[in-house]
N, C-alpha and C positions, 0 to 999 in steps of 0.2 A: 188581916184576915177576920171576917166577922164570926159570930158565935154559930150560925148556921154552918158556914164551911168547917170550922174546927170540929163541931160535933160530927159532921158528915164524914170527915177524914178519920177520925177517931173510930166510929163505928166500921168504917171501911176495913181499917186495920184489925179491929176485933174479929169481924168475919173472916178475913184473910187467915189470921193465926188460927181461928177455930176450924177452918177449912183442912189447914195443912196438918193439924193435930189429929183431926178424925181420920183422915186419911192415912196418916202414919200408924195410927193405932190398927186400922184395919190391915194394913200392909204386914204389921208384926205378926197379927194373928194368922196371916195366909203363908207368911215366909217359912220354907224349909231350911234344913242346914244345908242343902246343895244350892240355894239361891244366894249367889253372893253380889247381886246386884245391888247398887246402893240405893238407900231410902230416899223418898222426895225430900225429907229434911235435911238429910246428909247434903243432897245436891243443893238445895236452897241456902244452907250454910256456906257453901263453898262459892257460890254465886254471889252473895251479898257481902262476902269477906274479900272477894276480889281474886280467891285462888283458883286454881285450875279445877275443873270439874272432877268429881270423885269418881272415876270410870274404873269399874270393877269387870274384868273380862272372865269369860268361862276357864276353868282348869282342865278343859278337854279339847280335843281338836275342834275347831269351828271355822266356818266361813264368815267373815265380817260383812255386814250389810250397812251402806252408807247411804242414806235417804236424803237425796238433794231436791226439795220441794219448796216452791215458793221463790220470791225475789232475793237473790244472793247479794247481801251487803253485809259489811263489817261493822256497822254502826252500833250493834248490841241491843236494838230497841226491840228487838223479837217480834217486828210487825208482821212476819209471816211464819209459817212453820218451820222455817230454815234457820238454824242458830250457827253463826259462823265459828264463834269460839268455842261451841261444843265440838263441830266437826274437826277443828284442828286439834283438839284435845284428843279426841277419838283417835285420830290418825296417829297421834304420838304414842298412845296407849298400845296401838297394834303393832308398831314398831318393837316395841319392848316384850310383847307377848311370844312365848315360845309354841302356844297352841294353835294360833291362828296359822291357817294355811293359804288364804287369800282373800281378795275383796271384791265384793260386787257393789258397784253404784247404780242406784236408781235415779234418773233425772225426770224431773217434771218441773221445769223452770223456764220462764222466758229470758232469763240471764240475770245481770246485775251490775255491780259496780267493777270498774277495771281492777282496782287494788283487790278486791275480795276473790274475785274469779281467778286472777293470777296467783294469789297466796294459798288457795286450796289446791289449784292445779301443781305448785312447786311442792306441796306439802305431800301429794300422792305420788309425785316423781321421786320424792325422798324415800318414801315408804318403799317404792318398788326397788331403788338402787340399793337400800340398807338391807333388806329382807330378800329380795330374789324372788317373791312371790307375785302371782300374777294378779292383774287387775281387769275386771269384766265390767262391762257397762250396757245397762238397757236403758233405752228411751221409752219415756211414757207418754202421754198426750202431747207434751211440750218439751223440747230439749233445744232451745234456741241460745245464740249469741254466747253470753258468759257460761252457759250450761254445756253448750258444745265446746267452748274454749277448755273447761275443766275436763270434760270427756276425752280430749286429746292424750292425757296421760293413762288411758286405758289401753289394755293388748287387743282389745276387740270390742265392737260396739254392734249391738243388735238393737231392732226398733220395732215396734208395734206397727202394723200395717197402715195405721191412721196416725202415726206420730207428724207432727208438725216440727221441722227441724231446720237448720241452717241459720240464716240471718247473721251471718258472719260480716261484722263490720262494727264501728264505733259510732256512738251518738252522744253529742254533748248538748244538753238541754238547758235553757235559761229562759227566763220570761221577762218580756218588756211590759212593766205596768204602768209605763208613764201616763199613758191614755186615762187609765182609772185614777191615777194619783191627780192628774189635772181636774176630773170631774169631781174628786172629793176635796180638792183644794188642799192637797199634801205636795210638798216639795222635798225632794231628798237633797241633803246637803252634806257632800263628803270632803272632808279635809284630808289630803293626800300627800305623799311624800314624792309621788310620781305620776304622770298623765296617765298611766294605765294601771294603776293601782285599784282603782275602783270597777274595773271592766268586769262586766258581768252583772253588774248590780240592777235589781229589777227597777230601780228608778232613774236609771241612766240608760242612753241609747248606746249602742257599739259604734266605735268609730271604724273606718275600713282598717286601719293598723291594728286594731284590736280584733277584728274578725280574722286577720290574717295570721296573728299570733295564736288565736284559738285553734284555728284550722292546722297549724304545724304541730300542736299538741295532739290532736285528733289524729293526724296523719302518722304521728310516731307510734300511737297505740295500735292503729290499724296494722302497720307494719308487723309489729308484735304478734298481733292474732294471726296474720298471714304466715309467719314463720313458724308459730306453734302448730298450726294445721298442717304446713308442708312436713314438718318432722312427724307429727303424730299419724298421718295418713301417708306418708311416703310418696307425696306429691310434690312436684316442682313448684316453686314459688309463683311461676307465670300462671300455670294452670290453677292455683289455689286462686289468684287475683281475678281470674275470670269468673269463678264460682263466686267469689266473696264481694258480691256487689250490695250486699244487704238483703237479698232476697230470701225468701223462706222456700223450704223443698218438702216435698211430700216424702215418705219413707222411700218409695219407689224411685223417685227422682234422686234422693241422697245415695242410695245404692248403686244406682246407673252412674254416678260420678264420683264413686269411690269415697264418700264421705261417711259411709257405715259398712260393715261387714255382712250384715244379712237382716231378714225380717222373719219375725215369728211371734208366737204369743208369750206372754210374761211366764206362765207357769210352765211351758216346754223349755224355756230359756233358763230358768231356775234348776230345772230338773238336769238340764245338760251341763251346767256348771257343776252341780253336785257330783255328776258322774266323772268330769274331768278331774276335779280335785279328790274324788274319792271319799267324800264327807257329807253327810246330809243334815247337819247341824248348822243352821244359820243363824247368826245371832245379831239381832236388832236392838240397840239400846234405845230407851226412851228419852230422846233429846228434846221434847216440846213441852216439858211440864210447867214450863213458864208461860208459853204462849197463850194469850187470851186473858189470864188472869190478871196479870199486872195492867195490861192496856184497857181492858175494860173497867178494871177497879179504879184507876187514876183518871180514866177518861169521865167516869160517872162523877167522881169527885169534883173535877175542873168544871163540870156543868152547872155545879151548884149556884155560880155567879153567872148572870146573863153578862153578855159582852158588849162593848161599844163599838161602833162602825171601825175605828180605828184599831182596836184588839182585834176584830175579825180581818180587817186588812192586814195586820202583822202575821196573824195565823196563815192566811192564805199564800203569803209570800215565803214562809217558813216551809209549808207543807208541799209546795209545788217542786216536783222532782228536778234537781239540777246536778251538775257534775258530768263526769265522763262514763260512760255506761258501754258495756257489752249487753245491749237489752234489744229484744225484739217489739217494737210496737204493736205489731200485728197480733202479738200474743195477748196484749191487754184485755 
């Protein structure tokens, strides 16, 4: 690390610390005795120490609100407004709360990883089983693939009339960069313990056997998705398979095929839920205090040094989306 990078990094941390201290001071000044939500510094301390988020819920009857916006991923990079760790900790806290009367999920997501989508789905299923409380779901602009998967834990689903939803299916994405490698004079060398150990590498072409192996993996994830939808919507598996060819649906198309329960405006739906639960206090915690801050901070620091062609190539290979996804490409 040269001097320019060192001082840039030092300056960035000083600015970050100053930002948090100023915000904390302002929050202390505005905080009332009844406001028992965690401060930004309390949440930051919990995050940096690897502990659970310090979620403090209201001490009066309330409806919980879970905002699932952005790509659903478990990697913890906070690359979008969705925070997987926070969502799971929030659900756990709701299970323990005696004041919580129900949960509203708001979906505006193209989906995400198979693992994260299933993990949140199971957490909400556990919330329902452990508490006996209802779960409501409203679809915003986009509720596709993994977002639709998670919504299968809801007791009812309503959507905006312009919602894009569906895309029930699985995609495994990888990139063959062998042509680019050849142009740059780069050759990948893999020392492996078996002929299929390096399959999916960007520097190696897939064999027919490897394609078959990966297709089997995708098919198993797809069958899991089909069964989740069958259970959540009360549809037989064959009907779901006919609907689940990866296509997207309009709200009216989703309603016609039994994929949602109704179409209405957001405000009307929230009002209806409040009436059903006889509660007007909707609690939505601040889960995105980290988004943007760290990514822009460290992104700026990393750009202090110009990159070589090989570094650019390495970054490209690492940033291209790979893995198994419940994700709607049409929503990109």
